[in-house]
N, C-alpha and C positions, 0 to 999 in steps of 0.2 A: 833035142837042142837044150843048150844050157839056159836055165831060167833067167839068169842075170843078163845073158846076151840078148835074149828076147825082149827083156824090159828096156834095155838101152836102145834097141832098134825101134821099139814103139815110141819111145820119147823123142827120138830123132825124127821120126815121121811127123809127129805132132808139130814140132818146131818148124820143119820145112813147110808144112801146110799153112801154118800161121803166117810165115814170111811171104808165101805166094799170095795169100789173101790180102795182106797189107800192100803188096805191089800192085795188085789189081785195083784196089781202092784208091791208091795214090795216083794211078795213071788216069783216072777219070777226071775230066775237067768239070763236068756237071752231069747231073742225072735228072731227067725229066720226071716230073710228078706223074703218078699214075692215077687217073680219074676214071670212075665208072660206077654206075648204079647208085649214085648219091654219095659215094665215098671219094675222098681225096687223100692220096698217100704221096707225100712229097719227100724227096731225098735231098740230102745235102752232103757235101764232102768236107772233110776237115783236112785242110792242106797246110803244109808248112809254109813258111815265107812271111811276107809282109815287111814292112819297114817302119822303124820308129826313129825319131830324131830328138835329141836333147841338146839344148843350147844354154850357154852361160857365158856372159861377157863377150869375148871375141871368138869363142869356141863353139863347134857344133859336132855332135856325135850321132852317127846313123848306124843302124843294125838290121840285118835280115837273117831269118832262120828258114832253111829248107827251100824248096822250089815251089812257087805258087802256080796255080793253073794259068796256062797261057790262053789268051783270048780276051773277048770283051763281053760283058754282061750289061744289059740295059733294062730299065723299067721306069715308066713315067718320064720324069724329067731328069733321071739320074743315069749315069753310065759308069761301070766299074771295069777297069782294064787290069789284066793280070799278065805276068811274064817275069822275066829275069830283071833284077836290079843291076844296073851297071852304069858306067860312065864312058861314053864313046871316046875313043882315042882322040886326043888333040883338042877336046872340049874342056874349057876351064870355066868353072862356076865361080862367079864373083860373089863374094860375101861382104855385105856392107858392115863396116866397123866404124866405131866412133874414135877418131884420132884427134887429140888436141894439138893444134899447130899454132905456134907463136909467130905472129906476123907484125913486125914493127910498123907503126904509123906515126905520121907527124901530126900530133894534136897540140894546138896552141894552148899554153898555160898562162892564166892571168896572174900577174905579179904586180905588187905595189912598189913603185920605185920613187924614192924621194929625190927630187932635183932641187938643189939649192940655187935659186935665182936671185941675185942681189937686186933689191928695189930701193928706191929713194923714199924712205918713210920719215915724215916729220916727227920730231921728238918734242913733246910739250915740256917746256921749262918754266919755272916760276921766276919771273924777273921782278925785282923790287925797284919800283920807281919812286923816288922821293919827290912828291908833289906837295908843295906848300899849300896849306889850307888855312883859312881864317876861322878859327874856332873861338866862339865867344867864351870867355872865361867868366866864371861865376864870381861876382864881387859881393862880399858881405855888405849888407845894408847897415849903416850906422844905427845903433840902438842903445837904449838905456835900460837898465834893470831896476825895476821898482820892487822894493821889499816892504810889503804892508804888514801891519800888526793891529789886531783888534782883540777886544775882550767881550765874550758873550755873557750878558747879564743873566744871573740866576744859575749858571752852570758852575760845577766844582772848579776850584782854583787851578790854574795852569801850572804844569802840564797835566792834561787829563783828556782821555779819549772823547769825553762829552763836549770838549772844546773844538772838535772837528766837525764843522758845519759848513754848508755851501754858502758862497759869497760871490757877488758880481761887482766888477770895477768898471767905472766910466771915467774917461779922460776927455776934457773939452778945452779947446782954445779957439776963440772966435767962432767961425762956422764949422770948424773941424771937431767932430765928436766920434769917439771910438768906444763902443760897448764890448768889453771882452767876455768870453764865455765863462760860464759858472765853473768855479773850482772850489775845492775844500781847503779850509785852513788846517794846519797841523795841530797837534795836541797843545802846542804853546800859543796858538792863535796867529801864526805867521802864514803868509802866502807870497808867492813871487810871480811877477808878470814882466815879460820882455816887451818893451814899447819901442816900436820902430817909428818914432815921431821926431820931427825937428826939435832942436833945443829951444827952450823958452818957457814962459809961465803957462800953467794948466790948472784947471779946476778938477779935482778928483771927487768922486762920489762912490760910496759902497753901500750895498743893501743886502740884507740876508733874508731869505736865500736868493730871491730874485725879484723882478718887478711884476710878477704874475699873481693875480688874485687866487686865493686858496679856498676852495669850496667843498673839498672832500674831507671826511673825518680821518682819512689816512695820510693827509698832507702834513708836511712839517710846519711848525709854528713860524710866524714872521717876526722880524726884528726891525726896528725903525732905522732909517737910513742916516748915515753921517756923511759930511762933505768937508772940503778944505781946499787949500791951494798948494802947489809945488812948483819948483823950477826944474824943468827937464834939461839935463846936460847929456848930450849924446856921448856914448862910450863910458859912462860912469854908472855906478850902482847907487841908488837913492833909497834910503830907508825912511819910511813914513809911519808915524803913529797915528792911527785913525780912530782911536778912542773906544768908548763903551757902546756896544750894540744893545739898545734898550729892548726889553722884552715886553710882551702884552699885545702884539699886533696879530691876533688870531687869523684874520682873513687876509693879511699881508697887503692892506691898502695904504700903509704908511701913516696911519693915524689910529689912536686907540680910543674907541668909542663904545657906546652901549651895545653895538653889534658884537664886539669882542667880549664884553661882559657877559652877554647872554650865552655865548659859546662856553665860557668857563662855568657858568651857573648850571647849564644843562648837563655837563659832563662831570660835575664835581662829585668826588668820592668814588669814582669808577676807575678801574685799572684796565690795562691793555687786555683785550680778549673778552671783556665783559660787555653786555649790551649798553649802548649809550656812551661808550668811551670815545673821546675825540682827541686825536693826537695833536691838533692845532692848539689845544689849551695846555699842553705839557711843556711849559717854558723851561723847567729845570732838568728835563730829560730823564726823570725817574720812572716813567711809564705809568704814573698814577696822578690823577688830578686832585691836588690837595690844597691846603691853605697857603702853602708857599707859592703856588702858581697864582692863586687869587691875590695875594699881597703884591706880587710883581705887577699884575695888571692894575691894581688900585693905585700903586705908586706912580704909574705913568699914565693914568687915565686922563684923556683930553690932550695928550701930547702927540705931536706929529713929527715925522722925520724930515730930514733935509729934502727939499724938493729937487726935481731934476734941474740941471743948470739951464738958464735961459740963454737964447742965442745972443742977447745983447751983453752978456757977461763975458769978461775976458777968459 
């Protein structure tokens, strides 16, 4: 026999044997385990078949390979059925899919609607009503203007700032007496006073600086009072010369006595700011107590000023 022919026949026999073995194995549904003498030999078959499913979206894919064993295997609470996969004729398998369906509905929508409804609204108006009223009118009181002039003894000649000193004016007629507030004369010795008094004769009196006793070393010196008469005419200006205001009244009691002399003596030779200086003795206003101040006191020593007007005088 040809060797090549013999080799081909041998290989064909091997293939046929193999195919027969596979057929036998595939035809077995299951093989029982063989147990004996403490040994357990279990057999299993490897079958084709089975099914897998893959899903995605609305699609499903199933697949089967080969022919599985037919029959039913069970163990414990589990049961495994084998056989052909198929779909009986006329049986339709429903597959749930998600389908979006638009269904119109009647949904009420809230809207703001402006409705113009005429209403009767009162309108506020400003009405000017002319109502006559009785308004008292201010009537100027008839007055006279008094322009007084004095000369302060011992002070520099007018006009000079040292002639600006406080003065008080008193007007009296019968039982009517008016004492006007203190005011300063100007550098020329003038002062002005508005007098709202009836026309007629009056006594005038002036005193420098006022009618209050001076007890402090810082007080101004006093001058003796002067007095006289005038005729008041309402609505007119009256200029009055009131004379020389005599110096030397240190304590302003309207008489020059030893009390005033002692004040000058104790402060003599002293200037402002030095111990013992007394401004009441500085008659000439130079802020130093000198012989000039002493001579003014000596020249008027024992003299008194005009007294206050008595009620019985006109």
